[in-house]
C-alpha positions in Angstrom: 115.0 105.0 93.7 114.3 102.0 91.4 112.7 99.9 94.1 110.3 102.7 95.0 108.9 102.5 91.4 107.9 98.9 92.1 106.7 98.9 95.7 106.0 101.4 98.5 109.0 101.7 100.8 107.0 101.3 104.0 105.3 98.2 102.6 108.7 96.8 101.6 110.0 97.2 105.1 107.0 95.4 106.6 107.3 92.5 104.1 111.0 92.1 104.6 110.7 92.0 108.4 107.9 89.5 108.2 109.8 87.3 105.8 112.5 86.8 108.4 110.2 86.5 111.4 108.1 83.8 109.6 111.1 81.6 109.0 110.5 79.0 111.7 113.3 76.7 110.6 116.0 79.4 110.6 116.9 78.8 107.0 116.8 82.4 105.9 118.6 84.1 108.8 119.7 87.7 108.4 123.3 86.6 108.0 122.4 84.1 105.3 120.2 86.6 103.5 123.1 89.2 103.5 125.5 86.6 102.1 123.1 85.6 99.4 122.5 89.2 98.4 126.2 89.9 98.2 126.7 86.8 95.9 123.8 88.0 93.7 125.1 91.6 93.6 128.5 90.5 92.3 126.7 88.9 89.4 124.0 91.5 88.8 126.5 94.4 88.4 128.0 92.5 85.5 124.6 91.9 83.9 123.2 95.4 84.5 126.1 97.9 84.5 125.3 101.0 86.5 127.4 103.1 84.1 124.8 102.5 81.3 122.0 104.1 83.4 124.1 106.7 85.3 122.3 109.6 83.4 119.0 108.3 84.9 120.5 108.5 88.4 120.9 104.8 88.9 123.5 103.8 91.5 124.9 100.6 93.0 122.6 101.2 95.9 119.7 100.7 93.5 121.1 97.3 92.5 121.2 96.2 96.2 117.7 97.4 96.8 116.3 95.5 93.8 118.0 92.4 95.0 116.4 92.9 98.5 113.0 93.1 96.7 113.7 90.0 94.7 114.3 88.1 97.9 110.8 88.7 99.2 108.5 89.4 96.3 107.1 87.0 93.8 107.1 88.3 90.2 103.6 87.0 89.7 102.4 90.1 91.6 103.7 92.0 88.5 102.1 89.6 86.1 105.5 87.8 85.7 106.6 84.2 86.4 106.1 82.8 89.9 109.0 81.4 91.9 107.9 77.9 91.1 107.7 78.6 87.3 111.2 80.1 87.3 112.7 77.3 89.3 111.2 74.6 87.0 112.3 76.5 83.9 116.0 76.6 84.8 116.8 73.3 86.3 120.2 73.5 84.8 121.2 75.9 87.5 121.6 73.0 89.9 125.3 71.9 90.0 124.5 68.7 92.0 126.7 69.9 94.9 124.6 67.9 97.4 124.4 70.6 100.0 120.6 70.7 100.0 120.6 67.0 101.0 123.4 67.2 103.5 122.0 70.2 105.2 118.3 69.3 105.2 116.7 69.4 108.6 113.6 67.4 107.6 112.4 65.6 104.5 108.6 66.3 104.5 106.3 63.7 102.9 102.8 64.6 102.1 100.2 62.0 103.1 99.1 61.6 99.5 102.5 60.7 98.2 103.3 58.1 101.0 101.8 55.1 99.2 103.6 55.8 95.9 106.9 56.3 97.7 106.5 53.0 99.6 105.3 51.1 96.5 108.7 51.5 94.8 110.7 51.7 98.0 109.1 49.2 100.4 112.3 49.2 102.6 111.6 52.8 103.5 108.7 51.9 105.7 110.8 51.6 108.9 112.5 54.9 108.0 109.3 57.0 107.8 107.7 58.5 110.8 104.8 61.0 111.5 105.8 64.6 111.0 106.3 66.3 114.3 104.6 69.6 113.3 101.8 68.1 111.1 101.0 64.6 112.4 98.7 63.9 109.4 101.8 63.9 107.2 105.1 62.2 107.4 108.9 62.6 107.3 112.0 60.6 106.9 113.6 59.6 110.2 117.0 61.2 111.0 117.3 63.1 107.7 120.1 65.4 108.7 122.0 64.8 106.5 119.7 62.8 104.2 120.8 59.1 104.3 119.8 58.6 100.6 122.6 60.8 99.2 125.6 59.0 97.7 128.7 60.6 99.4 130.8 60.3 96.2 128.4 61.2 93.4 125.9 63.4 95.4 123.2 61.5 93.6 119.9 60.5 95.3 119.3 56.8 95.8 115.5 57.3 95.5 115.7 60.1 93.0 113.0 58.9 90.6 110.4 58.7 93.4 111.8 61.3 95.7 109.3 63.4 97.8 107.9 66.6 96.3 109.8 68.7 98.8 113.0 67.5 97.2 111.7 68.1 93.7 110.8 71.7 94.5 114.2 72.7 96.0 115.3 75.5 96.3 111.7 76.4 96.9 110.4 75.7 100.4 106.8 75.6 101.4 106.2 78.1 104.3 103.0 77.7 106.3 100.5 74.9 107.0 99.7 72.4 104.3 97.0 73.6 102.1 97.8 77.3 102.8 101.6 77.2 102.3 103.4 79.4 99.8 106.7 78.8 97.9 109.6 80.7 99.5 113.1 80.6 98.2 115.7 78.9 100.5 118.2 81.7 100.4 121.5 79.8 100.5 124.6 81.7 99.2 126.3 78.4 98.7 123.6 77.1 96.4 124.1 78.1 92.7 120.4 77.4 92.1 119.3 79.9 94.8 121.8 82.6 93.7 120.7 82.3 90.0 117.0 82.3 90.9 117.3 85.6 92.9 119.6 86.9 90.1 117.0 86.2 87.4 114.3 87.8 89.5 116.5 90.8 90.1 117.2 91.3 86.4 113.5 91.2 85.6 112.7 93.6 88.4 115.5 95.9 87.4 114.4 96.0 83.8 110.8 96.7 84.8 111.9 99.6 87.1 114.0 101.1 84.3 111.0 100.8 81.9 108.9 102.7 84.4 111.6 105.3 85.0 112.1 106.0 81.3 108.3 105.9 80.6 
């Protein structure tokens, strides 16, 4: 019910299907999405108790549907903050668990940031190769897991000058450079990802309730 106040159901189904089909790197698999949504649901039901809105007909199913919408829709479509703006505002969500570095499949380096990276890390030159998918750009050789993470502290050895793709996590650019959009890497093991979807879900829930009551 609540989700239908924010988006047409048929359009939602199309967008959700496309979001999984467009994930070329297999990060947001159906299984991982379901695990993430379960983790968010356990937190959202404490933040927005269904009992408070029971007279309006709100159920736990509504919470789950709102979370599903938060997975695929940017809040900027509702004049709210974008995924990037939210991620940058709440950097404290990161617990420095190191999973993003250990599980990374490729560390993408934009051609415009290559010189800066090498200026302060000249020894990286032999570690950088052309990107397989976009040859005009680059990537770090054998970056699964990333060789620059300290196994004890989970700190990055090149943190100050790390590539933009590392700075943006848990946002991942989907699409070709210049036309890419920020998508959330839906990892149920990442506190940052869970909190980002949770925050979006709360904002969407509150907006839906406002429309329901109005």
